[in-house]
C-alpha positions as a printed NumPy array, in Angstrom:
array([[101.011, -45.929, -67.718],
       [104.519, -47.231, -67.162],
       [107.507, -46.272, -69.306],
       [107.073, -49.472, -71.351],
       [103.404, -48.721, -72.088],
       [101.9  , -51.152, -69.563],
       [ 99.016, -50.509, -67.187],
       [ 99.059, -53.894, -65.461],
       [101.542, -56.661, -64.746],
       [101.541, -60.164, -66.219],
       [ 99.191, -61.306, -63.408],
       [ 96.686, -58.636, -64.614],
       [ 97.011, -56.727, -61.35 ],
       [ 97.147, -52.92 , -61.505],
       [100.59 , -51.371, -61.322],
       [101.117, -48.856, -58.519],
       [102.303, -45.849, -60.497],
       [100.825, -43.001, -58.431],
       [101.863, -41.279, -55.255],
       [ 99.563, -39.536, -52.759],
       [ 99.852, -36.181, -54.551],
       [ 98.767, -37.797, -57.86 ],
       [ 95.796, -39.467, -56.16 ],
       [ 94.637, -36.171, -54.636],
       [ 94.921, -34.419, -58.018],
       [ 92.868, -37.13 , -59.767],
       [ 90.268, -37.06 , -56.984],
       [ 89.976, -33.261, -57.325],
       [ 89.547, -33.599, -61.104],
       [ 86.845, -36.249, -60.595],
       [ 85.091, -33.965, -58.116],
       [ 84.655, -31.408, -60.897],
       [ 82.913, -33.879, -63.23 ],
       [ 79.189, -34.571, -63.539],
       [ 79.766, -38.28 , -64.156],
       [ 82.446, -40.959, -64.395],
       [ 82.143, -43.529, -67.203],
       [ 83.579, -47.059, -67.144],
       [ 83.013, -50.243, -69.105],
       [ 81.72 , -53.488, -67.64 ],
       [ 85.156, -55.124, -67.978],
       [ 86.617, -52.43 , -65.719],
       [ 83.823, -53.003, -63.191],
       [ 84.437, -56.767, -63.215],
       [ 88.271, -56.704, -63.255],
       [ 89.069, -53.643, -61.117],
       [ 85.881, -53.325, -59.015],
       [ 86.078, -49.516, -58.771],
       [ 83.796, -47.753, -56.317],
       [ 84.003, -44.484, -58.309],
       [ 83.395, -42.499, -55.121],
       [ 85.589, -39.575, -54.149],
       [ 88.34 , -40.572, -51.732],
       [ 88.965, -37.207, -50.065],
       [ 86.325, -35.594, -47.873],
       [ 87.392, -32.057, -48.841],
       [ 86.492, -32.809, -52.48 ],
       [ 83.109, -34.191, -51.439],
       [ 82.459, -30.983, -49.456],
       [ 83.37 , -28.867, -52.498],
       [ 80.69 , -30.682, -54.525],
       [ 78.083, -30.317, -51.795],
       [ 78.897, -26.592, -51.512],
       [ 78.218, -26.329, -55.281],
       [ 74.783, -27.827, -54.707],
       [ 75.431, -31.218, -56.304],
       [ 75.706, -34.741, -54.898],
       [ 78.804, -35.654, -52.879],
       [ 80.01 , -37.982, -55.647],
       [ 79.719, -37.782, -59.444],
       [ 77.122, -39.936, -61.195],
       [ 78.429, -43.421, -61.988],
       [ 77.931, -44.653, -65.553],
       [ 78.771, -48.164, -66.786],
       [ 78.453, -49.459, -70.331],
       [ 77.945, -53.127, -71.103],
       [ 76.636, -55.183, -73.96 ],
       [ 75.312, -58.087, -71.912],
       [ 73.84 , -56.473, -68.781],
       [ 76.683, -58.049, -66.816],
       [ 77.448, -55.543, -64.054],
       [ 77.692, -57.65 , -60.861],
       [ 75.189, -56.554, -58.21 ],
       [ 77.887, -57.169, -55.593],
       [ 80.355, -54.801, -57.293],
       [ 81.562, -51.639, -55.572],
       [ 80.098, -49.751, -58.55 ],
       [ 76.631, -50.749, -57.29 ],
       [ 77.226, -51.09 , -53.555],
       [ 79.427, -48.111, -52.603],
       [ 78.34 , -44.511, -52.404],
       [ 74.966, -42.889, -52.758],
       [ 75.403, -41.245, -56.138],
       [ 73.099, -41.959, -59.046],
       [ 74.066, -45.01 , -61.076],
       [ 73.321, -45.361, -64.768],
       [ 73.881, -48.601, -66.647],
       [ 73.862, -48.281, -70.422],
       [ 73.547, -51.538, -72.27 ],
       [ 72.529, -53.073, -75.542],
       [ 68.921, -54.062, -75.026],
       [ 68.797, -56.64 , -77.814],
       [ 71.562, -58.759, -76.197],
       [ 70.275, -58.607, -72.62 ],
       [ 67.814, -61.039, -71.109],
       [ 64.599, -59.753, -69.571],
       [ 65.504, -61.462, -66.299],
       [ 68.728, -59.464, -66.073],
       [ 66.876, -56.196, -66.458],
       [ 64.496, -57.133, -63.673],
       [ 67.325, -58.008, -61.293],
       [ 69.316, -54.856, -61.959],
       [ 66.229, -52.671, -62.214],
       [ 65.339, -53.155, -58.557],
       [ 66.521, -49.768, -57.35 ],
       [ 70.226, -50.248, -58.111],
       [ 70.387, -48.116, -61.235],
       [ 68.638, -46.676, -64.249],
       [ 68.559, -48.294, -67.658],
       [ 68.689, -46.604, -71.01 ],
       [ 68.219, -48.385, -74.304],
       [ 70.349, -47.847, -77.317],
       [ 68.08 , -47.578, -80.371],
       [ 68.268, -50.716, -82.476],
       [ 69.721, -50.187, -85.94 ]])
């Protein structure tokens, strides 16, 4: 976050606030996690791959007996994670898409349920 509390510029592009040392520290922290959680708006606007960037951190995970990258988790209310997104396409880690079943169409579930991720239902209230 910038000094004025912003995380993006007026064009909605991310601000470059990190140096290489910061990026390595964040990647190391991510390597210690079981999963990384994002919302569907982040997937659509930022297109994050959520894979580790530094090979040494991937090796640390493998040496611990876990997958090279943390599990990817996305939350949406309309089953609107693009199949072309880096969230889906990049990396080999498990992908979990949590969404509100009652607002999603059956056709969407079939498209996304074709080996690109797992689907968990939130109990209806």
